[in-house]
Steps between C-alpha positions, in 0.01 A plus 500: 500500500648840406427852630224557241328191598510589870372859427218353283401255777488791747285712274275203430439448866392855547258455211354192668470698827341792324236275347446330834440833670259633239310222334136456605469825688222739450566856391397616849752269656771636278449845649471408875740691716545344837524849652512859362869480449530153358551397131232315310574176299423705193765760597757251606482294167480801281801655692720187484419457130572872425838471674597173318381651170689837555831340620523195277391696172752770584780238542388328177472817311151441392167683550295427824215254444284768670531717199585253220180302564294802608444378861523871611180570321323183602575573870421871463640612834450856624869584499798525263515221262863428581423451878634173657345546847833582656446770764126524465288645766213305669251690283698390182500150612118507553466635145642187342167340399485214240205358332588133535754250623567415142615857434760476762613155389508585132736788565707293733534212253603737221775649713603140611525384135712797405721465798565127460560551123777743599641292770516181288727670255754620766854389500639468859741793430199707422418510858808715578385784265432820676138600458488807746784723588287715741582268791831443674617255411332489158231240448568192279236319308528207733441721813209675314329169428547372849367842638188450282456132605529617874249778461262287310518222758437749781191646332351176385541367848323807638216430232483140619464618863212737415335217311544265794347767734200527262450134480481464886225772522 
């Protein structure tokens, strides 16, 4: 197993967890916030997908799926089309409203497909390429991908927690 295989496996596990957290929920369940400051499943999955889309597409030198497949219009959120959820206020989190679980999963699956396509083509030395010089030390592609995986796993775990809380009600 090479590094591309390991990264593909990690991203595929995230995809499975995203589907597990979202499939079968009602639209109302997607938007439940356990308290006024908490994130909804809709926001968590949208945000983790936006971050993956933003970071991996930048590293791959391709357009974000959010724009290339017109998900920005399909979601029609009330803030800047380029928003990823980073630093959003509680009011903005509450404004992430989606029409169906399928909308969230469709966008996630499109991002997953583009991410895995990029990763499968990587040579191990590619992971050493600097992709962000604004940090000290500069961020390599390998570190960026691990960062995305970590962020995605944290947020999908939070979404699973919210779902579990809803199922116990």
